[in-house]
N, C-alpha and C positions, 0 to 999 in steps of 0.2 A: 432179339436184338440187344446189343450190349451198348451200354451208355456210360459216359466216363466225363466227370466235371474237370476242366482244365487246372492244374495246379499253379502256384506261384512259380514252381521250378520251370513249367512249360511255358509260362508266359512270354511272349513276343517270339515264339517259334514257329515256323512256316508249319502248316498243316499236315504235308507230307511227311514231316520229319516226326511230327508227334505220333502219327499212325505207325509208322514203320518201328518207332521205339515200342509201340503197343503190340505189334505183330511180327518181330522178329523173325518168324519162321514163313513169312509170305515174302516172296522175292520182290524187288523194287519195281519190276514191270506190273506185278499184280497189284501193288499199292495204288499205283498211277491208274490201273483200270477200274479200281474200286471207286477211287474218287471220280473219274471219269464218267463212270454209269450212275452216280448217284447212291452208291451203297454206303457212302460216308457223308454224313451231313452234321453242320454246324449250326447249333440254336435253330434245329428244324428244316435248314435250307440247305440244297446243294452248295458245295463250295468248290474253290478252286486249288489246287494243290499248294500254290504259292501265296496263299491267303495266311495272315498271320493271327495266331489265337491269342485269348487275353484271358486271364485268370477269370474262372467262373464261367465260361463258355460251355456249353453242352454238346458233347461230341457224341454222335450215334453212328454206330457200326451195325450195318445190317446183315448179320451171321448168327449161328446157332451158338449156344453156350459152351457146348462141348467142343466144338470147331475153334473157338476162340481160344480155349485152355490149351488145345493142341498148337497151334501157330504161336502162341506166347512163348513157346521153347525157342531157344537159338537153334540156327540153321545146323544141319548135321555136319558140315564141314568143319564147324569150329567145336563139335563136341570134343572134351579131353585136351583142348589145344590150351595152353597155359600163355595166359595174356599178361602175367606179372613180370613185365619186362623192364630193364632199367633205362628210362628216357632221362637222358643227359639235356635234352634242349628241345622245345617244340614251338612251333609256330603254326600259324594257318597253312601254310605251303609246304613245310617240311618239319621233318623231326631227325634228331640224332640218336641212336639208340648203342649202349653198351653192350657188345655181343659177349658173350661168356665162350671161353675155349671147347671145344666140343660140339657146337651147335653149328650146322650147315646155315650159310647165309639163304641160299635159294631151295625150293621145293626140288626133290628128286624122285624118281620111280621107286613107290614104296616107302617113302619115307617124305611126310609133309606136315604132321602134327607137331613134330618139336624143331621144325627150321625157323630161322628167323622171320622169314617173311610171312608164315602163318601165324606166328607169336603176335607180329605187329597188326596184322590185318585183323586179328582177334581182338586186340587192345583196342585199335580205332573202332571196330563195330561196337564194341559194347561201350564205347564213349559216344556213340552216335554220329560218328564221323566218315562213315561209308555211304554217302549220299550219292555218289556220282555213279552213273551207269556207263561212261564213256572212259574213265580212267581208275585204276587200280593202283592205289598206293603201292612204289616198288622202291628198292634199293637203287641207287645211282652208280654204285660200285660194290665190290663184294672183299669179303675176306676169307681166308681158307677155313675149313671146319675147324681146325686147332688153334687158329689165332685169335687172339680176343681183342676186344677195343671198338672203336668208334665205326660205326656203319651209318651214312646218311640215306634217308628215305625222302622220297618226294611225295606229296599228297595229291598234285594234279599235274597237268600236263605241261604246262608253262613253266613252273619251277623245275621239273625233270629237263626239260630243255636247257635251261637257265644253269643248273648244276652241273649237267654233263658238259656244257660248252665251256664252263669253269674249269672243270677237271680236264678236259683235253687241251685247254690252252696253258695250263699249268698254273692258274690263278688261285687255285686252292692248295695250301701247304700242308702237307701229311707228315707227320713224324712217328716214328716207332722206337719203342726198345726191345732189345733182343738178347738172351743170354747166350753167349758164344764160347766155344771151347779156346782155351788158351789166354794168356795175358797180351792184350793189345795195347801197346805203348803208344802208338800214333795213329791218328786217323786217316783218311783218304778217301778217293774216290774210285768205284769200281765200274767200268763200261764194258760191255759185250753185247753181242747180238743173241737174241733169246728166241726159241722156236718151241712150240708145243709138239713134242715127239710122240707122245700117246695121250689118252684120254686124262691121265693124272700125273702127268710128268713133262716138265720142260728142261730144255738143256741148250748149252751154247751151240751156236750154227752160224756159219756164214751166211745163211740164207734167212735168218731171223731179223729181227726187229731191234734195233738199238735201244739199250737199257742202262740207265746209270743210276747209281745209288752213293750217297755220300754218307760217310760212317765216322762216329767220334766216340772214343772211348770215355765212359763215366767213371767206372769204379771196377776193380778187381778183387776176387777172394776165391780160394779154393781152386785155382787153376782154371778160373773161368773169368769172363770180364762181360760186364753189361755195356752194350754199345747204343748209342742214340743214333738213329737212321733218319736221313732225309730222301724220299723218293723223288728223283728228278723227273722219271717216268715212272709208269706205273704197268708192269706185266706181271702175269701170273708167275708166282713163287719168286720173285726178282731177287727180294732180299735173301732168302734161302740160299740161292745159287751163287749170289754175289758174294756172301759171306764165305761161303765154302771156297769159292775161288781166291778170296783173299787169305785162305789158310785157317780160318777161324770159323768153322760150320757151327751151326745152332745145336746148343746140348738138346740131347734127347731126339735129334730131327732123324728118324728111321727111314725117310725118303733121301736127304741129300748129305747125311753124316755117315759115311762108312763104319765108324768106330760104333755108333748108337745102334746100327743096324745089326752087327756082329753080336753085340751084347743082348739084344732082343732075341736073335737066334740061339744064343747059347742058354738064356735063362727062360725063353718062352714067356717075356712079360709085355708082348705087344699091347695088349689091351690097356689103355689108360696112358699110354706113353706118347709123347708129343712135344713138338717143338715149343720154345718159350720165347713166343713174339706177341709183342701188345702194341695195337694203334693208339697210341699215347694221346696225340694231339691233331686237331683241325682247326685250320686257320682259314676262314672263308674270304671271299673275294674283298668284301666290305670291312675286313678286319676282324669280324666276329670270331672269337677264339672258344673252341671247345674241348675239354679235357676229360679224359678217363681214367680214373685213378688205377694203380697197379691191381688186378684183382688178387683176391686173397690166395687161391692155390699158388700163384706166381711168388706172393710175398712169402709163403712158407717155403718154397724153393730156395728162394734167394737166402732167407734166414739159416737154412739147413746148411748151405755152402759157405756161411760166415759173413754174410753181408749185414752190417749195421742198421738200424733204424734211420740214422743220420744219411748213409749212403743211398737208402731207398728214398726218402725225401728228395735227395738231389736228383736221382733217376725222374721222379716225377716232375721235377721242374724244370727237365730238359727242353732248350729251345735251339735248334740249329742256327749257327751263324749266316748272315745272309752270303750269297754266291758271290 
């Protein structure tokens, strides 16, 4: 039998949360079964899972010491998963995470430990916030692997529906920064119908869905321009295609910038080359604003092209005008 005295840090928590914190290697269904069958007792008595514990209470778990030591370990699915994520804002119902370039948003076959979803779940697990067996926290939108910036995660089904509805009704404003080829003198709006033509490529098509992007030049240097962008709609690869169609493809975008692809083919430097696109700002339906600072790799790229610190600060302050 394992005995544990409830600490001040655990005071006021529900019993099932404390037990789960002590036995991270046991699935939630197993925790509830232990409580239901009386293998967990509080002050010598069988207790319900929702019972609140107090400092000094004696918690008894009927299991062998060697079994206890084994299940105290984290579940295998979180072994080696980095939970040191950049959380920009967090509430009981949602969180905003600053995704680095190079990280997939969702899990993919053969790749799950280093995806943003896995990292967020590991973070929430280690913070004792994965308590529901009916909803797994999930992103309500996505960014391409090599796009950095804000991704919103819902922690429960109600908030997931609310955020998804707000995104679909365009009540959430999303602003981006992109480093593009050439000097952009005047902003504008790009409209076109986009359709997924293969697993990882989207193109303009008469059969596609209408997409709209507003773009605004902020600063220019080194035969490039940083533009601020507002997504009026949200389609896969929308910004990358629209800026290409406007005559200013994203710098180093090997998928939609022909000159970048030719350079990669010439030098064989595809590894590590990616577009410079950053999801800078999200304004929620209630007016709350979330900002992700320009990441350090993008700052270094901008400085190498001759952009000043003052110009970079101006980029981070970008807010699109009202339509």
